[in-house]
Phi, psi and omega in degrees: 000125176260148175242152177294136180285127182257164181289141184293136170231079180301328184297337180300326191259127176267185177275146181240197179297167176058031180053058184295146173227170175272110181266146182239134173246101181284123170271079190294145182081356178249343176085020172218169182218155175255142176224156184189158178277140182197170175291155178295123191279155176261315177229159170207156168215156177227140177235119181261157176217188184289323186270342184168232175204167166241130182238140178222143175213156182216150173209081182070241178284348185268127168234140182221145175216155180217142178233128181236122173194181185296150176296147179278145176064227176277004179080212179135186186278200183288326179290327180291320182298314180292319178303318182295302182300316182286332180298329178277324192288324185288352173286357178292116187294342185279351174293127179277099193304330181282353178276342191292133178219129180240138176203177183221173176225165175309339184248345184197168174259124184248147174223120173246150194195155171248142174238149177230127181243117177245014187297326183260024171087358178228150181270122183246112182253133176237135174263136189231148173224119171257131177234133191232138173200160174250134174214126174049040173089007176245149177253136185238142166233118172253129174232141178222145182220149175231132180272142185045059186300143161264174172303317177296328173297311183297327167300317175298320186288317177303317182300321179299317181294319190287334193258354185290134179212174178221160186196170170289170176295119183299142173275125174268113183265134177084153183284171167074055168299144176250148178219129183274128181240060170058224197279344181289326187139209183229129176268132168244145183198147177271104184276117183302149181312324188279355178244157174226149174280129177254225190279147176261107184266140183236125182234152174270105180282160176282104177089346186242005186069211177285137175250131178248117180252126178244126185257133173241148177229155173288139178280000188222342190226112176294348180282345183262128169222163180200122184229136188232131170232130188240142176202161180288146183231143180286331176287145176256126173258107181247331184241167176293331179293324178300312183291328178288326173300327178283323182299318180300319181298317172305310185298318178297334179267010175067029184266348176241161185278138167072185185228026179297162182278134178284121181246150189295143168251127182272096181284148168298327187210131179086200181230158182196163177201160178206163177226141179250132188219158172264116177254115185262011184287148183289151174288162176299142183086167181297144169211148190278332176213147179289130175259112179302151168230149177261141180230133164254126184251125178231156172228130183226139174236087183297328168227159189302334185261004182240127180241138175234135175244134194227135169232139179226120183255140175202174179271345192209122190295346176262006177300132186288330174292327173295318182290313179303313180306308185300316180294333175296340181292332182287000177259008181294141174222155185224132176247113182291155173306320177286346186253358185281000000 
């Protein structure tokens, strides 16, 4: 069963337990994205191939993955997708048969169940939610689980399945998108039209407190990516020389790509610098030829006590979206928590 891709209506969805957010899995080069409610992630990763992608995210005891690919056999609708994947998954001997529940929403076929693993001498219980659907010739499986689940965790997984939907990439009207960076403050920035902001991941850094990582993605090209991480710094960055010295230390430690010279970024507020380099390292997985990529590595301090590390990848240094992303760094503005 195919559904018409609808316009994103975030206002329909409220927050649930575990500080739920609307999480996004962009299906780049296919023109649509998957969205559902879930906990704020700590880490996430995506791997693309000719058919689609494999996505993974984690937030403590919560794990989520999504697979987008070509249909098996003669294909079919969302029920055929569910039957194919669940026929294999249901063979898992750890599944508690009496916990299996199947139901559906207007967007997907859902299966919730509990697994118990006692192979290591200890009882490990997982609550699971599998969501399946077919869209525009692709089969999709979304799997979420929580280790040692509470009743709230189980309800959160159910809400994930109930809230899951898919839509075209939403259009952002007007400049100045805002992103809340916890107690550090709020980032405002003009995101170029060819880029979309994804999930804001939060981790607890060693000696730096919370680290907030914002991933942005190209709406058309999986080879383009953009990631920004911000954290509080004991060092105060007030001059261009301050930020360049830090950039040089990162380069000497091998924490940045290439060896390009750091040039100033003219920020609306604060100081910043960046270098453009070519990265000829092979991508993950086998490849016939190494495809060189260009990467811009930047360091910014929109306010003296906040440091941001930024990487922007593309295949061509003259790519207009790559250049637009670098130029957009100059539009950064920061509102600190104490001044809000």
